[in-house]
Structure formats: structure tokens, C-alpha cells
N, C-alpha and C positions, 0 to 999 in steps of 0.2 A: 840773326845780329843781334845779340846781347844790346841793353841802352847803359852806354857804360856811366850817365851821368846819374845812374842808381846812386853808386859811392857819394858822387858830390854834394847829391842833393841831402844825403843822412847827413852833414857836414854843415847841409845850408839851413835844415828847417831848425833846430836850436836856438839859432841865432834869433830869428822871428815872435820867438813862444813869448819872451816881454811884452808881444803887441795885443797877445791876446788877455784878456781883463784877468787879473792878480786871481783871483779865485777857479778861474777855468784852466787855467797856464798848465795847471799840472796834470789834471786829465787831457787836457789836449795833447802835451807832449807822449803822456803813456797812447794814447791812440794812433799818433804820429809813428812810436814804437814798435806798437804793436802791429799794425800795417809792414812795416820794414821786416821783422821777423818773420811774418808769415810769406811777404814776398819769398826770404831768402829760403825759406820752406817749402816754396812750392805750392802755397795754400793761397792760390791768387783768385780766387772767387771770395774767400773768408779775406783776404787782403782787399778787395773793393770795397768791401762793407764795411771795413772797420776806417779806410780812408773816405770813403762820405761822410761816417759819422763825424769826423776830424775837421771834414769842410764846412760842413754845415754847423759846428760848434766856433770855428773860428768867425764865419759868415754871421751866425746870431752875437757874437761877444768884439769882436773889432770891426765889422763892417765887409759888405761886396768886396771893395776893392785894396783893402789893407795884406800884405807881402805875410802875413800869416795866412791868409784864403791863398795865396798861390802858392806858399808852401803846397798846401795840403792838395791843391788839383796837380802838384807834379806829383807826388807820392798817386794818386789817382789815378793817373794819364799812364804812370809805370805800371800800376798795377792791370790797366787795362790791357796794355800794352804785351805785359808777360801771358794775360789769356788770350792773346790776339785778336784782340778787337782794337781793330787801328783806328778806324773813327773815333770812337769813344776818345783814344788816347790823343787822338792830335786835337780835338775840342778839348779834352782838358791843358795838355800843352801851352795850347795857344791863348786860351784864356790868361792862364798863370801868367803870359808873358807880356799880355796888354796891361795886365795890374802892375808889375815889376817897372815897366816901359812908363806906365803914368806916374809910378809912386818915385822912381828916384830919374827916370831921364833916359833917351835911348840912347846913351852913352857910358852909362854908368854901369862902375862893374861891378854892382851888384845884379847884374841881368844877366851874366855871361851864365850863371848854373841853368835858367832856361832855355838862352838861347841852342844849350849845349843840347838839354832836351829833346827840342825840338827837334833840330838837327839830327841827332842822333838814330828819332825815332824815323825820319824819312831816308836816310841811309839804309835801314833795318829793315824798311818798304822797297827799297832799289828806288826810290825818288831821288836820285842821286842831284838831279836840276833843283830842284827845291834845297833838298840840304846844301849843296855848295854856298851859295851868297850867305847864306846865315853860317858858316863856319868860316867864313872869310870876314864876316863881320866882326864876331866873337875875337877874332884872331888880332882884330883890327882893334877891338876894344883893350883886351890884353898889352899890350904893346903900348900904346896910349897912354895907360895906366898904370902899368907895372915894368914897364922897359921891354925892350927889344931881347933881354937875357935870362927873363926871370923863368922858372921851372913850370909855371901854369902855363909857358906861353908853349912849351915845349912839346905840352900833353893836346894842345892843340894844333901845332902842327904835322902831330902824328893820327888826329881826327881828322884834318884835311889831307893828311898824305894818303891815309887807308883808304876815303871816297876816292879818289884820285886811282889808287891802285885796281878800288873794284871795277873801275870804269875801262881800266885799262889805258889809261894816260899816264904812263910811267916814265917819263921823262920828267911830268909834272909832279912826282911822287917821289922820287929819287931829293933833288937838293932839300925839298922836309926835311926827309929822314935825318940826312946828313945833318943840318942845324940844327933836329930837337936832341938828338947824339952830341954833338957840341955843349950845346947850353946844359942841359943832364950831367955831362961827366962833367964839366967846370963848378957847376954848384952846387953836386951832391957826390962826386968822386966815380972811381970808374967800375966802382962793383956795386952801387945802388940798384936794388930792383928796377928802379926807373927807368935807367938804363939798359936792361935788357928788352922793356919797351920798344927803343927804338931801334935796338939791333934786330930784333924778331921782325917786326917793319919790313926792315932795310933787306933781312935776309930773302923773305918771301920776297918782296921785288923783284932780286935778281935772280930767285927760283923761276918765277914767272917767264922771268927775260933768257932763261937758259944761262944764265952766269954761274954754274955749277959751283966754276971753282970759289968764286966769290961768295956764295951763299954761304956756304959748308963750315965755314971757322967763325960768322957769323951768328948762326944759329947754336953751334958750340957753345960759342961763349955765352950766349943770352942763357940758356942752359944749363950751364956751370953759374954765375950770377945765382940765378933761381932758387937752383939747389942748397945753396951754400947763406945763403938769406938768413939774418937771425930770427925771422918768421915766415919760413916757406911757405909760398900762398900753393897747395896741391892745384889747383886750377888753372895757376900760369904756369908749371912745370909741366903741369899735364899738357898745355899749349907747344911748349917748346920740345917737347918729346913726340907729338904728332908732328908737327912740323918736320923735326930732324929728318923722322920717318919716313914723312912724305917725299923729300928731297930723296933721299933712298930708293923708296919704291919709282919714283919716277927715271932713277938712272937704271931700274932693272934692278938693284941688289935686296933682294925680298930677304934675306938672310941678316942685312942687319936692320933693315925695317922694320921688319914683324915686331920683334920684340920689344921696340920702341914704342910702337904705337898700342902693341898690349898692355904696356905698361901704363900709356895714357889712360886708357879705356879702364885699366882697372880704378887710378885715382880719381875719372870724372864718374863712374859708377859709383865711390861712396860719399860721393858729396849730394848735399841735399839744392832739392830747390833754383835758383836762377845761376848756383854754380854746375849743374848738372847740363844745360843747356846745351851747351858746346860737345856735347858726346857725339851729336850727327856727325861732325869733320872727323872725329877718329873711328867712325863705325863705316861712316861711305870709304876710308882710305884701308883699310882692314879688308874691306872687300875687294877693293883695289887690288890687294895684294892676293888676296883667293885667287884670283881671275889670272892676274900674270903667273901664278902657279898651278892653271889646270884645276882646282878645287870649285868648279862649279857650285855645285849643291850649296856648298856653305857660301858662295860667292850671291849665288841668288837670294839666299833667304835673309841675309842682311843686306842685303840692296833693299829687298821688300821693306823688311822692319825700318830701316833708314828711311825710307818714301815716306813709310806712314809716319814716323815721328816729325816728318819736317815738313809735310800736310797740313800737320795740325800745329806745329811751330808757327810756321810763317804764313800759311795760305796754299791753296795748289797749283796757283800763277805767277810762285815769285822765284828767282832762276835759282837758287838754293836747289829746291825740285825738278830744275831742268837738267841739272847738272847731274844728278842720282839716276834722272831716266837713263841719260846720254850713258852713264857707266852701266847701270844694268841693261841695256841693249847691246854693250859689250861680251855681257856673258852669254845671251844668245847667237850674237855674231860666229865667236870663236868655236861652237858648238854647231854650225852650221842651220841653225833655226832661224835660218833668216825674218820668216815672216813674222813671228815672235818678236823678234829684234827692229822689227822696221817701225811698230805702234810707240813703244817709246821713244825711239830717235827723232821722229817726227814730233812728237807731242814736246822733246826736251828743246828741241831746235828752235819752234815755235813759242815756248816760253821765254826761254832765253835772247830770242832775235826782238822779240817785244819788249823786254824788261831792258836790258843793255843793250840795245840798237844795233843794226846788221853788218856793223864794223866792227866787233868786238870781240876779242881773242878765243874765247869761250863760245862764241856763237861761229867760227872758225873752226873750232874743233869739232863740233858738233855737224858742220858741213863736209868736213872732210869724213867723217865715219859713217855718214849717212851716204857719200860719195864710195867710198869703198863697199857699203850693200848694194847699191845701184850696178857696179862693178862684178859683185858676185852673183848677181842675178842676170846677168847681159841689159842690162838695161844702160847702154854706152853713152848713150846720147846728154842723159839726164846725169849720169856722175862726170861728164865732161862739162856741162854748165855749170854742176856746182864747182867741180876744183877750179875755174875761172876765177870762180869769189873765194876761190879761198888765198887764191894765190896772189888777189886784189887787197885781201886783208894782209893778209901777212908782208904784204909789201911797204905797209903804211909805217911809217915813224912813230915811235912812240918814246 
């Protein structure tokens, strides 16, 4: 997951430029702009160096507790996150937030950007229990400062809903998506790109709940809005193509799914830096299509490539890695290579269970696949025990 606070921070740091001594403000802005461009280009190591220079300048010219220092720290945190250095990123975001809280107060709208940065980092690393109260606090501050129907409130509703969806808390997510959609449509019109964000989240939620008839028209509307936008964003279009393709793949309609996901991959491969980090989701989905079509060599190669990229991007113990391991195991299972299938399946289950909890729907999927493997290898008692767990997880009202 990419920290969506990146764009928000870009718009904020210019507001703090005046807080740097006049003779240095222009140079500080150049450094911040430089760090931004390097991040966009995927040159994260260089971005860290430039962001550190901006931080040192802000501390020298404005003092250690100035909002300009907080802006510099946020850029540094984002750069560390893109490097996969999550501990350093967290320290940077937390110090930035502490500066803002001391300067503006703990309930001021000016601290929202920094709350979003920290909460998005926690979500990206699967630390949902840490992320949730920060998302809720952000939403509360915005509602009190801006009103319940402001477009910025809608964005925070999506952040919170996305987190609930990732945790399998579907009944908590749905009203938030619906409310965000209503706010966007009333404030921005039915065809604004922001509307597509709410539609996409709601469609994904319905797909996960297997409400496919509700999901498909929302995905299609989201894609249409994004393709017809005045300034179309290829990354967002790719996301809609990928998600609609995933829906069709889930339904076994590979003929409809494959060209959509291939087009998504083409768009993502043409992007640079941050914009290219979303590519692993489309790669995973295309490899799953290959598996469904019996193209096992192509599926295995693509899953292995995806796995390498995810481990580099998220670390080896992230649930995204666990998902790909589970999918890779299916390639081996379908070929009767049970010894090769068991290791990635066991590892994927361990990762997802540890990160998402023992009752998450993704964990149920891994358990069910492992039970199938045990059945195929005549380990009936072990299979039955896992199937009991799957039944119990499936019975949970979400």
C-alpha cells in the first residue's frame, strides 16, 4: 500500500515556506520540491538525502519546533517509507505530528495532514490497531472544523473504510463508503474523479462479500469516470481496470478479465516511481488468470516475480506476501505437485494469520486451501480440523 498522504503533504509544505528565514525560504522550497520529484521518480535513496538537507535547513533557520520542520520530517518519513525503512518512517511522522500538536494544538485542522501520514503508514504495514484511532481522530477533527459534509471529510471516510475492509470488517466499512459517495456527489457532481474513489471502494467491498451483481456496475461507473476525466490519471484508470478484471476472474470469466488486467499492467509499467508501486496487484491477478487457464509455467514465473517485488516493497512478513504465497501454492497444487505446494501455503497462512488475526477471511482462504492439500495427500484428520475452523470463520457476521 502506498502512503496516500504524499499528495496531501505536497500541498501543505508551501504553506510553511514563509516560516523559514526569508533568505533561505526559496532554497528550502527547492529542496522540498526536489525530494518530491525524486520520490515520484522512484529515486528514494536520493530523496532521503535531499529531504534530510531540507530538514537541517528548517531546523537551523526556523528552530526545531517549527511547522517547516514538521513538513520536512513528513517528506523524510514518506521517503523512508518508499525505501521500506518503516521504523525510520514512523519516527519521522511521529516527530512531525508532535511538533504540529505543540504549535497548533491537538484538535486543530492544521495537524490533519500529519495524522493521515502516520495512520497511512500503519495501515501500509498492517498495524491496523494503531491506525484505527488515528483515522477516527482525523475524521472527528475535520467534522468539527469543516462540517459533516465537506469533501475532505469524504476522503477521511474512505481512508477509514479502506482500513475496515482490509481487516474484514465489512459492515463497518459499507456505511462509510456510502456516506463518502453521497458527500462527493453533492459537493463535486456525479462525474468527478473523487466520486470514482468512493465507487471503487464500495465495489471492492461488495466483491469481497460476493455481491457480484452490486459490484460490477460500480466498478464500471468508476472506470468510466476516470477514463473521461479532464485530466485522466493513468494510475487510477489502471486500478479500475485491474479491479474490474479481478471481478471477472473471480467469476471465472477469464476472457473478459485478461485484457482488462493486461491493459492495467501496460499503464502501470509506463509510470515512474511511486506510481509504479501498484503494479504487483495487477501482476498477481494476471498470474491467477494464468493458473485458472492452466498456463502453469507462465503463472509460476509471474507469481515468483511478484513475490520478489512484494518482499522488497513490504518486507517478507507482510500479508500481501502471504497472499502471493497462497496463490503460488495453487499453481503447484493444480499440477499435483503437493510437496512444492505445501511450503508456500504453510508460510502464507502463518504470515496472514499473524498479521491479520485468526478470523480474517484471507486466513480462511489459506486454511481451506491447506485443508484441500491435506485431503489430496490422505491426511484426513488434519484436513477436517482445518475445515472446522473455516466453517467457524465463514459464519462470522461481517
